[in-house]
N, CA, C and O atoms as CSV, one atom per row, in Angstrom:
chain,resi,resn,atom,element,x,y,z
A,1,UNK,N,N,6.951,-18.467,5.822
A,1,UNK,CA,C,7.830,-17.746,6.720
A,1,UNK,C,C,7.264,-17.775,8.138
A,1,UNK,O,O,6.052,-17.736,8.350
A,2,UNK,N,N,8.156,-17.841,9.072
A,2,UNK,CA,C,7.756,-18.037,10.456
A,2,UNK,C,C,7.243,-16.766,11.125
A,2,UNK,O,O,6.373,-16.849,11.992
A,3,UNK,N,N,7.745,-15.609,10.755
A,3,UNK,CA,C,7.354,-14.394,11.456
A,3,UNK,C,C,7.084,-13.259,10.479
A,3,UNK,O,O,7.486,-13.301,9.316
A,4,UNK,N,N,6.398,-12.252,10.983
A,4,UNK,CA,C,6.136,-11.058,10.177
A,4,UNK,C,C,7.437,-10.337,9.849
A,4,UNK,O,O,7.558,-9.727,8.787
A,5,UNK,N,N,8.418,-10.405,10.760
A,5,UNK,CA,C,9.716,-9.775,10.490
A,5,UNK,C,C,10.369,-10.394,9.264
A,5,UNK,O,O,10.919,-9.683,8.423
A,6,UNK,N,N,10.310,-11.717,9.163
A,6,UNK,CA,C,10.904,-12.397,8.014
A,6,UNK,C,C,10.139,-12.070,6.733
A,6,UNK,O,O,10.744,-11.863,5.681
A,7,UNK,N,N,8.813,-12.024,6.822
A,7,UNK,CA,C,7.998,-11.681,5.659
A,7,UNK,C,C,8.324,-10.275,5.180
A,7,UNK,O,O,8.432,-10.022,3.980
A,8,UNK,N,N,8.477,-9.371,6.131
A,8,UNK,CA,C,8.800,-7.996,5.788
A,8,UNK,C,C,10.167,-7.904,5.126
A,8,UNK,O,O,10.324,-7.205,4.125
A,9,UNK,N,N,11.141,-8.592,5.665
A,9,UNK,CA,C,12.476,-8.595,5.094
A,9,UNK,C,C,12.451,-9.114,3.663
A,9,UNK,O,O,13.082,-8.536,2.778
A,10,UNK,N,N,11.728,-10.196,3.435
A,10,UNK,CA,C,11.635,-10.755,2.091
A,10,UNK,C,C,10.955,-9.774,1.139
A,10,UNK,O,O,11.412,-9.596,0.010
A,11,UNK,N,N,9.878,-9.140,1.577
A,11,UNK,CA,C,9.184,-8.167,0.730
A,11,UNK,C,C,10.072,-6.976,0.402
A,11,UNK,O,O,10.101,-6.511,-0.737
A,12,UNK,N,N,10.792,-6.486,1.397
A,12,UNK,CA,C,11.686,-5.346,1.173
A,12,UNK,C,C,12.793,-5.712,0.184
A,12,UNK,O,O,13.114,-4.923,-0.705
A,13,UNK,N,N,13.374,-6.896,0.334
A,13,UNK,CA,C,14.424,-7.330,-0.588
A,13,UNK,C,C,13.882,-7.472,-2.004
A,13,UNK,O,O,14.511,-7.033,-2.967
A,14,UNK,N,N,12.714,-8.086,-2.120
A,14,UNK,CA,C,12.104,-8.285,-3.430
A,14,UNK,C,C,11.792,-6.945,-4.072
A,14,UNK,O,O,12.018,-6.753,-5.267
A,15,UNK,N,N,11.270,-6.017,-3.275
A,15,UNK,CA,C,10.930,-4.685,-3.791
A,15,UNK,C,C,12.160,-4.011,-4.395
A,15,UNK,O,O,12.068,-3.332,-5.418
A,16,UNK,N,N,13.305,-4.206,-3.754
A,16,UNK,CA,C,14.534,-3.597,-4.249
A,16,UNK,C,C,15.024,-4.218,-5.554
A,16,UNK,O,O,15.748,-3.576,-6.315
A,17,UNK,N,N,14.631,-5.465,-5.815
A,17,UNK,CA,C,15.052,-6.122,-7.048
A,17,UNK,C,C,14.122,-5.861,-8.221
A,17,UNK,O,O,14.469,-6.150,-9.366
A,18,UNK,N,N,12.947,-5.318,-7.946
A,18,UNK,CA,C,11.975,-5.082,-9.008
A,18,UNK,C,C,12.318,-3.781,-9.710
A,18,UNK,O,O,11.779,-2.717,-9.404
A,19,UNK,N,N,13.226,-3.901,-10.655
A,19,UNK,CA,C,13.621,-2.758,-11.466
A,19,UNK,C,C,13.701,-3.230,-12.906
A,19,UNK,O,O,14.438,-4.162,-13.226
A,20,UNK,N,N,12.952,-2.594,-13.755
A,20,UNK,CA,C,12.942,-2.970,-15.156
A,20,UNK,C,C,13.548,-1.855,-15.980
A,20,UNK,O,O,13.249,-0.678,-15.782
A,21,UNK,N,N,14.402,-2.245,-16.905
A,21,UNK,CA,C,14.907,-1.295,-17.884
A,21,UNK,C,C,14.099,-1.487,-19.153
A,21,UNK,O,O,13.701,-2.603,-19.488
A,22,UNK,N,N,13.868,-0.426,-19.833
A,22,UNK,CA,C,13.181,-0.546,-21.102
A,22,UNK,C,C,14.149,-1.125,-22.122
A,22,UNK,O,O,15.216,-0.566,-22.375
A,23,UNK,N,N,13.767,-2.230,-22.691
A,23,UNK,CA,C,14.578,-2.911,-23.693
A,23,UNK,C,C,14.313,-2.274,-25.052
A,23,UNK,O,O,13.171,-2.276,-25.511
A,24,UNK,N,N,15.335,-1.728,-25.707
A,24,UNK,CA,C,15.114,-1.070,-26.992
A,24,UNK,C,C,14.630,-2.026,-28.076
A,24,UNK,O,O,14.099,-1.580,-29.093
A,25,UNK,N,N,14.803,-3.337,-27.879
A,25,UNK,CA,C,14.352,-4.305,-28.872
A,25,UNK,C,C,12.870,-4.652,-28.734
A,25,UNK,O,O,12.300,-5.299,-29.613
A,26,UNK,N,N,12.244,-4.225,-27.636
A,26,UNK,CA,C,10.831,-4.507,-27.446
A,26,UNK,C,C,9.982,-3.527,-28.232
A,26,UNK,O,O,10.355,-2.371,-28.430
A,27,UNK,N,N,8.850,-4.004,-28.669
A,27,UNK,CA,C,7.876,-3.125,-29.305
A,27,UNK,C,C,7.355,-2.148,-28.247
A,27,UNK,O,O,7.428,-2.425,-27.050
A,28,UNK,N,N,6.844,-1.034,-28.684
A,28,UNK,CA,C,6.341,-0.003,-27.766
A,28,UNK,C,C,5.330,-0.573,-26.773
A,28,UNK,O,O,5.439,-0.321,-25.574
A,29,UNK,N,N,4.342,-1.343,-27.258
A,29,UNK,CA,C,3.313,-1.862,-26.364
A,29,UNK,C,C,3.853,-2.936,-25.413
A,29,UNK,O,O,3.336,-3.085,-24.306
A,30,UNK,N,N,4.879,-3.682,-25.824
A,30,UNK,CA,C,5.481,-4.663,-24.930
A,30,UNK,C,C,6.215,-3.966,-23.788
A,30,UNK,O,O,6.125,-4.390,-22.636
A,31,UNK,N,N,6.930,-2.914,-24.105
A,31,UNK,CA,C,7.630,-2.148,-23.072
A,31,UNK,C,C,6.661,-1.557,-22.072
A,31,UNK,O,O,6.926,-1.563,-20.870
A,32,UNK,N,N,5.539,-1.044,-22.555
A,32,UNK,CA,C,4.519,-0.481,-21.673
A,32,UNK,C,C,3.920,-1.567,-20.793
A,32,UNK,O,O,3.630,-1.333,-19.620
A,33,UNK,N,N,3.735,-2.750,-21.358
A,33,UNK,CA,C,3.178,-3.858,-20.600
A,33,UNK,C,C,4.106,-4.267,-19.461
A,33,UNK,O,O,3.647,-4.505,-18.344
A,34,UNK,N,N,5.392,-4.350,-19.731
A,34,UNK,CA,C,6.366,-4.713,-18.693
A,34,UNK,C,C,6.394,-3.644,-17.611
A,34,UNK,O,O,6.431,-3.963,-16.423
A,35,UNK,N,N,6.377,-2.389,-18.010
A,35,UNK,CA,C,6.375,-1.299,-17.040
A,35,UNK,C,C,5.128,-1.366,-16.174
A,35,UNK,O,O,5.202,-1.174,-14.960
A,36,UNK,N,N,3.989,-1.637,-16.787
A,36,UNK,CA,C,2.739,-1.750,-16.045
A,36,UNK,C,C,2.783,-2.917,-15.061
A,36,UNK,O,O,2.334,-2.785,-13.922
A,37,UNK,N,N,3.319,-4.052,-15.491
A,37,UNK,CA,C,3.441,-5.210,-14.608
A,37,UNK,C,C,4.395,-4.918,-13.451
A,37,UNK,O,O,4.139,-5.321,-12.316
A,38,UNK,N,N,5.476,-4.228,-13.732
A,38,UNK,CA,C,6.438,-3.885,-12.681
A,38,UNK,C,C,5.799,-2.940,-11.669
A,38,UNK,O,O,6.001,-3.093,-10.464
A,39,UNK,N,N,5.038,-1.977,-12.144
A,39,UNK,CA,C,4.356,-1.041,-11.243
A,39,UNK,C,C,3.345,-1.761,-10.367
A,39,UNK,O,O,3.236,-1.483,-9.173
A,40,UNK,N,N,2.606,-2.687,-10.964
A,40,UNK,CA,C,1.618,-3.448,-10.198
A,40,UNK,C,C,2.307,-4.303,-9.138
A,40,UNK,O,O,1.821,-4.410,-8.013
A,41,UNK,N,N,3.442,-4.913,-9.495
A,41,UNK,CA,C,4.180,-5.733,-8.542
A,41,UNK,C,C,4.728,-4.876,-7.399
A,41,UNK,O,O,4.667,-5.275,-6.236
A,42,UNK,N,N,5.261,-3.708,-7.731
A,42,UNK,CA,C,5.768,-2.814,-6.685
A,42,UNK,C,C,4.643,-2.381,-5.752
A,42,UNK,O,O,4.842,-2.288,-4.541
A,43,UNK,N,N,3.484,-2.120,-6.300
A,43,UNK,CA,C,2.325,-1.735,-5.485
A,43,UNK,C,C,1.961,-2.871,-4.522
A,43,UNK,O,O,1.742,-2.637,-3.333
A,44,UNK,N,N,1.901,-4.086,-5.036
A,44,UNK,CA,C,1.580,-5.241,-4.203
A,44,UNK,C,C,2.607,-5.424,-3.093
A,44,UNK,O,O,2.247,-5.683,-1.945
A,45,UNK,N,N,3.877,-5.289,-3.434
A,45,UNK,CA,C,4.928,-5.444,-2.430
A,45,UNK,C,C,4.844,-4.373,-1.358
A,45,UNK,O,O,5.033,-4.659,-0.175
A,46,UNK,N,N,4.561,-3.144,-1.761
A,46,UNK,CA,C,4.436,-2.059,-0.776
A,46,UNK,C,C,3.236,-2.285,0.144
A,46,UNK,O,O,3.307,-2.021,1.345
A,47,UNK,N,N,2.132,-2.776,-0.429
A,47,UNK,CA,C,0.957,-3.070,0.403
A,47,UNK,C,C,1.237,-4.226,1.355
A,47,UNK,O,O,0.766,-4.218,2.493
A,48,UNK,N,N,2.000,-5.223,0.902
A,48,UNK,CA,C,2.387,-6.325,1.787
A,48,UNK,C,C,3.269,-5.818,2.924
A,48,UNK,O,O,3.123,-6.238,4.071
A,49,UNK,N,N,4.177,-4.916,2.595
A,49,UNK,CA,C,5.014,-4.315,3.637
A,49,UNK,C,C,4.147,-3.536,4.619
A,49,UNK,O,O,4.359,-3.611,5.829
A,50,UNK,N,N,3.183,-2.797,4.112
A,50,UNK,CA,C,2.289,-2.029,4.986
A,50,UNK,C,C,1.543,-2.956,5.937
A,50,UNK,O,O,1.391,-2.646,7.119
A,51,UNK,N,N,1.077,-4.097,5.424
A,51,UNK,CA,C,0.374,-5.061,6.278
A,51,UNK,C,C,1.311,-5.600,7.363
A,51,UNK,O,O,0.922,-5.737,8.523
A,52,UNK,N,N,2.533,-5.899,6.972
A,52,UNK,CA,C,3.505,-6.401,7.955
A,52,UNK,C,C,3.825,-5.332,8.997
A,52,UNK,O,O,3.908,-5.630,10.188
A,53,UNK,N,N,4.004,-4.082,8.548
A,53,UNK,CA,C,4.268,-3.003,9.500
A,53,UNK,C,C,3.110,-2.840,10.486
A,53,UNK,O,O,3.337,-2.569,11.665
A,54,UNK,N,N,1.871,-3.002,10.012
A,54,UNK,CA,C,0.721,-2.941,10.914
A,54,UNK,C,C,0.811,-4.026,11.975
A,54,UNK,O,O,0.609,-3.764,13.161
A,55,UNK,N,N,1.113,-5.242,11.546
A,55,UNK,CA,C,1.217,-6.369,12.492
A,55,UNK,C,C,2.337,-6.154,13.497
A,55,UNK,O,O,2.236,-6.559,14.655
A,56,UNK,N,N,3.410,-5.509,13.037
A,56,UNK,CA,C,4.554,-5.249,13.909
A,56,UNK,C,C,4.378,-3.979,14.741
A,56,UNK,O,O,5.237,-3.631,15.550
A,57,UNK,N,N,3.250,-3.289,14.530
A,57,UNK,CA,C,2.932,-2.037,15.221
A,57,UNK,C,C,3.943,-0.929,14.918
A,57,UNK,O,O,4.214,-0.062,15.749
A,58,UNK,N,N,4.488,-0.986,13.704
A,58,UNK,CA,C,5.373,0.077,13.227
A,58,UNK,C,C,4.524,0.971,12.319
A,58,UNK,O,O,4.627,0.927,11.093
A,59,UNK,N,N,3.691,1.774,12.957
A,59,UNK,CA,C,2.659,2.517,12.248
A,59,UNK,C,C,3.213,3.606,11.337
A,59,UNK,O,O,2.643,3.878,10.280
A,60,UNK,N,N,4.306,4.225,11.730
A,60,UNK,CA,C,4.904,5.256,10.870
A,60,UNK,C,C,5.385,4.650,9.549
A,60,UNK,O,O,5.191,5.234,8.482
A,61,UNK,N,N,6.009,3.478,9.630
A,61,UNK,CA,C,6.470,2.813,8.406
A,61,UNK,C,C,5.285,2.343,7.560
A,61,UNK,O,O,5.353,2.350,6.331
A,62,UNK,N,N,4.212,1.941,8.216
A,62,UNK,CA,C,3.006,1.551,7.486
A,62,UNK,C,C,2.473,2.728,6.678
A,62,UNK,O,O,2.157,2.594,5.496
A,63,UNK,N,N,2.380,3.866,7.325
A,63,UNK,CA,C,1.902,5.075,6.631
A,63,UNK,C,C,2.823,5.399,5.452
A,63,UNK,O,O,2.345,5.742,4.371
A,64,UNK,N,N,4.126,5.293,5.652
A,64,UNK,CA,C,5.083,5.590,4.578
A,64,UNK,C,C,4.896,4.630,3.399
A,64,UNK,O,O,4.937,5.055,2.244
A,65,UNK,N,N,4.692,3.347,3.679
A,65,UNK,CA,C,4.474,2.374,2.600
A,65,UNK,C,C,3.183,2.685,1.846
A,65,UNK,O,O,3.140,2.614,0.618
A,66,UNK,N,N,2.143,3.026,2.585
A,66,UNK,CA,C,0.875,3.374,1.942
A,66,UNK,C,C,1.011,4.648,1.109
A,66,UNK,O,O,0.445,4.747,0.020
A,67,UNK,N,N,1.757,5.612,1.621
A,67,UNK,CA,C,1.959,6.851,0.867
A,67,UNK,C,C,2.681,6.587,-0.456
A,67,UNK,O,O,2.397,7.238,-1.461
A,68,UNK,N,N,3.618,5.628,-0.455
A,68,UNK,CA,C,4.301,5.258,-1.707
A,68,UNK,C,C,3.299,4.704,-2.717
A,68,UNK,O,O,3.360,5.033,-3.902
A,69,UNK,N,N,2.386,3.871,-2.251
A,69,UNK,CA,C,1.363,3.311,-3.135
A,69,UNK,C,C,0.443,4.411,-3.641
A,69,UNK,O,O,0.173,4.507,-4.838
A,70,UNK,N,N,-0.034,5.238,-2.721
A,70,UNK,CA,C,-1.015,6.264,-3.071
A,70,UNK,C,C,-0.424,7.379,-3.927
A,70,UNK,O,O,-1.161,8.094,-4.606
A,71,UNK,N,N,0.882,7.533,-3.901
A,71,UNK,CA,C,1.522,8.539,-4.756
A,71,UNK,C,C,1.362,8.193,-6.235
A,71,UNK,O,O,1.339,9.079,-7.090
A,72,UNK,N,N,1.252,6.911,-6.523
A,72,UNK,CA,C,1.103,6.489,-7.920
A,72,UNK,C,C,-0.301,6.000,-8.240
A,72,UNK,O,O,-0.669,5.893,-9.410
A,73,UNK,N,N,-1.090,5.701,-7.207
A,73,UNK,CA,C,-2.447,5.192,-7.434
A,73,UNK,C,C,-3.378,5.680,-6.333
A,73,UNK,O,O,-3.538,5.023,-5.304
A,74,UNK,N,N,-3.984,6.825,-6.559
A,74,UNK,CA,C,-4.889,7.428,-5.564
A,74,UNK,C,C,-6.186,6.637,-5.396
A,74,UNK,O,O,-6.980,6.934,-4.504
A,75,UNK,N,N,-6.409,5.622,-6.256
A,75,UNK,CA,C,-7.636,4.836,-6.176
A,75,UNK,C,C,-7.416,3.498,-5.472
A,75,UNK,O,O,-8.276,2.621,-5.544
A,76,UNK,N,N,-6.298,3.328,-4.803
A,76,UNK,CA,C,-5.992,2.057,-4.156
A,76,UNK,C,C,-6.678,1.987,-2.788
A,76,UNK,O,O,-6.249,2.621,-1.824
A,77,UNK,N,N,-7.728,1.217,-2.738
A,77,UNK,CA,C,-8.549,1.119,-1.527
A,77,UNK,C,C,-7.751,0.532,-0.358
A,77,UNK,O,O,-7.842,1.023,0.767
A,78,UNK,N,N,-6.963,-0.525,-0.629
A,78,UNK,CA,C,-6.159,-1.119,0.447
A,78,UNK,C,C,-5.157,-0.121,1.010
A,78,UNK,O,O,-4.907,-0.098,2.215
A,79,UNK,N,N,-4.584,0.701,0.139
A,79,UNK,CA,C,-3.639,1.716,0.599
A,79,UNK,C,C,-4.300,2.705,1.546
A,79,UNK,O,O,-3.744,3.044,2.591
A,80,UNK,N,N,-5.490,3.166,1.175
A,80,UNK,CA,C,-6.213,4.111,2.038
A,80,UNK,C,C,-6.627,3.459,3.351
A,80,UNK,O,O,-6.540,4.077,4.412
A,81,UNK,N,N,-7.082,2.192,3.277
A,81,UNK,CA,C,-7.548,1.513,4.481
A,81,UNK,C,C,-6.397,1.270,5.452
A,81,UNK,O,O,-6.516,1.566,6.641
A,82,UNK,N,N,-5.300,0.740,4.962
A,82,UNK,CA,C,-4.172,0.461,5.853
A,82,UNK,C,C,-3.585,1.753,6.417
A,82,UNK,O,O,-3.146,1.792,7.566
A,83,UNK,N,N,-3.581,2.802,5.610
A,83,UNK,CA,C,-3.105,4.092,6.108
A,83,UNK,C,C,-4.020,4.591,7.228
A,83,UNK,O,O,-3.546,5.077,8.255
A,84,UNK,N,N,-5.327,4.469,7.024
A,84,UNK,CA,C,-6.279,4.899,8.054
A,84,UNK,C,C,-6.099,4.091,9.341
A,84,UNK,O,O,-6.157,4.644,10.439
A,85,UNK,N,N,-5.880,2.775,9.201
A,85,UNK,CA,C,-5.648,1.941,10.387
A,85,UNK,C,C,-4.418,2.419,11.164
A,85,UNK,O,O,-4.456,2.555,12.387
A,86,UNK,N,N,-3.336,2.670,10.439
A,86,UNK,CA,C,-2.090,3.089,11.091
A,86,UNK,C,C,-2.248,4.453,11.748
A,86,UNK,O,O,-1.802,4.662,12.876
A,87,UNK,N,N,-2.877,5.371,11.044
A,87,UNK,CA,C,-3.073,6.708,11.604
A,87,UNK,C,C,-3.957,6.664,12.842
A,87,UNK,O,O,-3.711,7.384,13.810
A,88,UNK,N,N,-4.980,5.825,12.815
A,88,UNK,CA,C,-5.850,5.675,13.984
A,88,UNK,C,C,-5.055,5.100,15.158
A,88,UNK,O,O,-5.215,5.536,16.298
A,89,UNK,N,N,-4.205,4.127,14.872
A,89,UNK,CA,C,-3.382,3.525,15.935
A,89,UNK,C,C,-2.416,4.540,16.524
A,89,UNK,O,O,-2.073,4.463,17.704
A,90,UNK,N,N,-1.975,5.493,15.704
A,90,UNK,CA,C,-1.080,6.551,16.177
A,90,UNK,C,C,-1.835,7.642,16.930
A,90,UNK,O,O,-1.220,8.539,17.509
A,91,UNK,N,N,-3.158,7.568,16.925
A,91,UNK,CA,C,-3.963,8.589,17.588
A,91,UNK,C,C,-4.163,9.828,16.746
A,91,UNK,O,O,-4.585,10.867,17.253
A,92,UNK,N,N,-3.868,9.728,15.473
A,92,UNK,CA,C,-4.008,10.855,14.564
A,92,UNK,C,C,-5.392,10.786,13.907
A,92,UNK,O,O,-5.524,10.429,12.736
A,93,UNK,N,N,-6.395,11.130,14.672
A,93,UNK,CA,C,-7.781,10.989,14.246
A,93,UNK,C,C,-8.105,11.777,12.978
A,93,UNK,O,O,-8.764,11.252,12.080
A,94,UNK,N,N,-7.659,13.009,12.894
A,94,UNK,CA,C,-7.978,13.853,11.746
A,94,UNK,C,C,-7.479,13.265,10.434
A,94,UNK,O,O,-8.219,13.210,9.452
A,95,UNK,N,N,-6.230,12.828,10.417
A,95,UNK,CA,C,-5.683,12.244,9.198
A,95,UNK,C,C,-6.300,10.887,8.897
A,95,UNK,O,O,-6.461,10.520,7.733
A,96,UNK,N,N,-6.647,10.136,9.949
A,96,UNK,CA,C,-7.320,8.843,9.747
A,96,UNK,C,C,-8.677,9.061,9.078
A,96,UNK,O,O,-9.051,8.322,8.167
A,97,UNK,N,N,-9.406,10.070,9.530
A,97,UNK,CA,C,-10.710,10.389,8.938
A,97,UNK,C,C,-10.538,10.824,7.485
A,97,UNK,O,O,-11.345,10.453,6.632
A,98,UNK,N,N,-9.499,11.604,7.191
A,98,UNK,CA,C,-9.239,12.013,5.801
A,98,UNK,C,C,-8.963,10.807,4.912
A,98,UNK,O,O,-9.454,10.739,3.785
A,99,UNK,N,N,-8.179,9.856,5.414
A,99,UNK,CA,C,-7.893,8.644,4.639
A,99,UNK,C,C,-9.171,7.840,4.411
A,99,UNK,O,O,-9.398,7.318,3.320
A,100,UNK,N,N,-9.998,7.743,5.444
A,100,UNK,CA,C,-11.267,7.035,5.285
A,100,UNK,C,C,-12.193,7.754,4.311
A,100,UNK,O,O,-12.900,7.106,3.539
A,101,UNK,N,N,-12.198,9.078,4.337
A,101,UNK,CA,C,-13.018,9.841,3.387
A,101,UNK,C,C,-12.593,9.551,1.955
A,101,UNK,O,O,-13.435,9.396,1.071
A,102,UNK,N,N,-11.279,9.478,1.727
A,102,UNK,CA,C,-10.775,9.161,0.389
A,102,UNK,C,C,-11.210,7.754,-0.022
A,102,UNK,O,O,-11.571,7.518,-1.175
A,103,UNK,N,N,-11.172,6.828,0.932
A,103,UNK,CA,C,-11.612,5.452,0.656
A,103,UNK,C,C,-13.111,5.433,0.344
A,103,UNK,O,O,-13.533,4.795,-0.620
A,104,UNK,N,N,-13.914,6.126,1.153
A,104,UNK,CA,C,-15.362,6.122,0.943
A,104,UNK,C,C,-15.753,6.768,-0.380
A,104,UNK,O,O,-16.792,6.432,-0.947
A,105,UNK,N,N,-14.938,7.688,-0.876
A,105,UNK,CA,C,-15.203,8.272,-2.196
A,105,UNK,C,C,-15.080,7.205,-3.288
A,105,UNK,O,O,-15.708,7.305,-4.341
A,106,UNK,N,N,-14.264,6.188,-3.020
A,106,UNK,CA,C,-14.065,5.101,-3.981
A,106,UNK,C,C,-15.037,3.945,-3.753
A,106,UNK,O,O,-15.578,3.375,-4.701
A,107,UNK,N,N,-15.247,3.609,-2.479
A,107,UNK,CA,C,-16.119,2.486,-2.101
A,107,UNK,C,C,-16.959,2.884,-0.891
A,107,UNK,O,O,-16.573,2.615,0.247
A,108,UNK,N,N,-18.088,3.513,-1.124
A,108,UNK,CA,C,-18.900,4.015,-0.009
A,108,UNK,C,C,-19.402,2.934,0.956
A,108,UNK,O,O,-19.673,3.231,2.120
A,109,UNK,N,N,-19.529,1.699,0.493
A,109,UNK,CA,C,-20.088,0.642,1.335
A,109,UNK,C,C,-19.033,-0.338,1.833
A,109,UNK,O,O,-19.372,-1.465,2.195
A,110,UNK,N,N,-17.770,0.059,1.860
A,110,UNK,CA,C,-16.697,-0.827,2.305
A,110,UNK,C,C,-16.912,-1.163,3.785
A,110,UNK,O,O,-16.802,-0.299,4.655
A,111,UNK,N,N,-17.220,-2.438,4.049
A,111,UNK,CA,C,-17.602,-2.863,5.405
A,111,UNK,C,C,-16.478,-2.662,6.419
A,111,UNK,O,O,-16.722,-2.192,7.530
A,112,UNK,N,N,-15.255,-3.015,6.045
A,112,UNK,CA,C,-14.128,-2.869,6.980
A,112,UNK,C,C,-13.891,-1.394,7.312
A,112,UNK,O,O,-13.619,-1.048,8.462
A,113,UNK,N,N,-13.994,-0.541,6.314
A,113,UNK,CA,C,-13.792,0.895,6.535
A,113,UNK,C,C,-14.918,1.488,7.378
A,113,UNK,O,O,-14.678,2.353,8.221
A,114,UNK,N,N,-16.140,1.024,7.151
A,114,UNK,CA,C,-17.269,1.498,7.964
A,114,UNK,C,C,-17.060,1.119,9.427
A,114,UNK,O,O,-17.360,1.905,10.326
A,115,UNK,N,N,-16.546,-0.082,9.660
A,115,UNK,CA,C,-16.269,-0.522,11.025
A,115,UNK,C,C,-15.157,0.319,11.660
A,115,UNK,O,O,-15.256,0.723,12.818
A,116,UNK,N,N,-14.096,0.575,10.884
A,116,UNK,CA,C,-12.991,1.396,11.394
A,116,UNK,C,C,-13.472,2.819,11.691
A,116,UNK,O,O,-13.062,3.416,12.686
A,117,UNK,N,N,-14.336,3.360,10.836
A,117,UNK,CA,C,-14.842,4.712,11.036
A,117,UNK,C,C,-15.587,4.842,12.366
A,117,UNK,O,O,-15.550,5.896,13.001
A,118,UNK,N,N,-16.256,3.780,12.782
A,118,UNK,CA,C,-16.956,3.802,14.078
A,118,UNK,C,C,-15.978,3.883,15.241
A,118,UNK,O,O,-16.304,4.417,16.301
A,119,UNK,N,N,-14.767,3.344,15.032
A,119,UNK,CA,C,-13.775,3.320,16.094
A,119,UNK,C,C,-12.939,4.589,16.152
A,119,UNK,O,O,-12.370,4.919,17.192
A,120,UNK,N,N,-12.868,5.295,15.036
A,120,UNK,CA,C,-12.050,6.502,14.973
A,120,UNK,C,C,-12.821,7.639,15.486
A,120,UNK,O,O,-12.316,8.761,15.522
């Protein structure tokens, strides 16, 4: 894709199509596996959208995408990092530090986060 706008549009469209119904003919563990794969794909798509929003300097949308990820997975390091980047860009130092603290609780030696913390 030629631009971040196009990448974002494609990710948003794909995210809207990722909907799985539980098939009554599937075994219990197969249904759980499909649900897990769908959740992982949605997480990846939301993080891709967050990255695109960062590049486009749409920081509020970046935070919203990260919040969607973190609502289902509080251990997502990329979600915390991208949220901290967006909050720092918005000048919201307190919330950026909170996001970094959550990240450091998961990965205390994360080099990118340590660098961002110096800037915040």
